Steps between C-alpha positions, in 0.01 A plus 500: 500500500700809398788395726515150346500651153787732594702211647435292189623786281816533707570127474440510127733798464773323698460183293517703180822671609645163606416348158657797322814469712525127429449564132767771503744265679420230246563742213838601646613149585804401291426252220678167471499362148430142407822339373388482138418873507844569648658310212294700249622821661859370480446428128375851439791652691742283302358613165497867607850463645626353175357795306661745746838325470476498120418870487781580742743291295428681174517847656830411671648360178416819313650716777821296508531507121457879489748582780767238426482451122332779310610795713874418527519436125329834436724693742835337421595747221438790735742391773803736503852359470570573865195295609505150339166337431555232769416773753140461389467212748550696822326805361190293416491322838544831685219670309290189553570519872389863504167403343463216749539757775239727341262207475549416866454866600178558307339153499605383845701199612358176365579204720815298455510123556535525879183711518312261267590214736377699800168578330449132414526416868307796638243615391511220240453719195681761292394855427399560135559874541877439483474329162532810273814614683653154482432467126662835414791477743591141415491562125736794541721305741541198271541714188772701677710185527444424868581156634135426576248308295128508426403221743453721806290765317285231339457328838366821653284587198342156462491440875304826537265375229429185705453707817262738320285214377484347847395830655236561230353157568504581875695184574645394833860617545627140473343477152621846399851385586460195277393720207793727575731199475328411171594841362857468620523150351357623169778760483781259579364217285506731198835660579696186588345284231449229765138502618537254790832649607355851480203408720722326755732802507208733576398271789856453635625860491293627800674254736844408627407132541346439158133475399236534774180624333438153362128554436595737214712247307242376247335840428844659466621236255177530298547877473866456412424245221240727337724806527795309359289378205360846421846659526675242281223525239496879508875548476584201283784402734604136508371259763772326696870566562649833402868437569723295271707302749545249221777729375718337766611140484228238535413430861667179622301216653420623847633321809495540876811719468289760318267510802797594720597760239152647524526531877840667489393734224193586707727597790711715265191672370373562852831659599491721188146607589616596850760728339225656289271551802776685688574715193128575477485601866815705476360693204181575694695640794724699263210689338298540820556877519324556164251213500202737507628727220357280228600697192862544612526140619358348181723721283811394690378139482473528122845655480645217709333233283637668188855530627505136598369409153776699332754257650271194509237539225360155586351648821256724318128406503325222691713219352249260347676531164843561650502149650497362146799724422687343796431156354624605155798721588578424866758228441718752312492758783691307762451449874609847611267682261203279584553560872534873435173506303318316782630742763417802281147366454458483877577870523281576198200328662562688825524841329192420291268406785629746758490769235124467485484305173208259503534141383588148612839343556440134409673497162779728625568242773488222241759703302733525798475124550559429131829697500619348826409148385684534172802643682504194729466270200796661328711488815398139570458334158366183657172679573273523195414865418128427471490343847715775651300787347154367580592402856649841569204678336262310729711534811553877477134563435380264774725654762345839435135411427458181710327317212676163463213308343388752237856606406585138425193454282548830315865440418430145384245640253710797387807281440310210341733255678452181697706588807209603727623282792839669501347849477269405788793389716684825430183702578441333833869507600497876446162534672617318813830687510330841492190426709583770752606759243231696322476788256120527496420582863123470451521128424336311788262221588132533404253653738286268705154581361269208435548286192248604229206265459407427140206291393 
């Protein structure tokens, strides 16, 4: 009787431990959200992302106003006769570079776009701990006049927000990645002013063969729409096109000849992008001996940006507003000057990013294309400047980022024109020409994990 009781107790103890183990495994099992809950999470990320983008925008505007409007006006009377006030440009960018270096030294190295792409693939999420360093470093970088914009910082900040939410909800990695894409899309939807284009860009940029994480399309677009709406409401910026291409002659009735133009302009943009990629690589090899001395490197980067801007002031900043200046004043500059500005901008972007400045290069690439396109239009008057500029803007960007679909959509919205088919042809001509040439080495096909199941 005692033996049976002992055996029974042992069996009961084993069963209890087994039940506890099964319960523990059940508690640790990744959660897969129902589709409607995933969309609700995307909505929340979009709203939060719009608020983040709005806050970033206002802080950046105040920083830029202080450094490039209030401070030079205040200091101008104090410049000695032997040092004209135009020297403020390179002095400001050099000091800005020094502070970028300090930020990198004390706050660490927040990821650039290539690292963001790698994190999206594996482990499928971004690290929120890099967010403070990215916020500070990117604000200093952009304020200092670097040729890098807010899109990359906002992608990392909002992408980290999506990753954080997914981890907190203990979701499966495939669902965490979707929420990460939602954060990235929220950032780009607000920044580009094109919610669908921004979402598609976030989904295209990790790959060399266009969009592959197709299950994230709807949640990403939902997040992008909400972020775009919050950002436009918060900032009061207009909805729709931001560039006045109507300053040029009215677009003619389009014909099949314009389609051929688009293809040829796409090839020209692809070739220009190849030149930029080689300049970018050359700059990296040139500074290799000091690439780990972050303060020195960023200071020299700031000095280089400033010296270029002394001769080509159009190259300063991340070029969103400067593209409008090209439209207004470009025809008076002539072919040689426009080509010189485009080449100078290639070097400015290279010194900016290799100097440790943090930011994105989408609008700087658009700027290069705008100058090259207008130069072609002036040299070949039969090509309408609007067609030439938009096709080159798309082609240069696509060759570098491998985003033919989203770049076409974004530029169609920003330009408020009806030449989407021609822009698309230019985008894909450039894309096919440069398929085997890449700047972002971490772009690759998606991993082969199972497709997420959503109820």
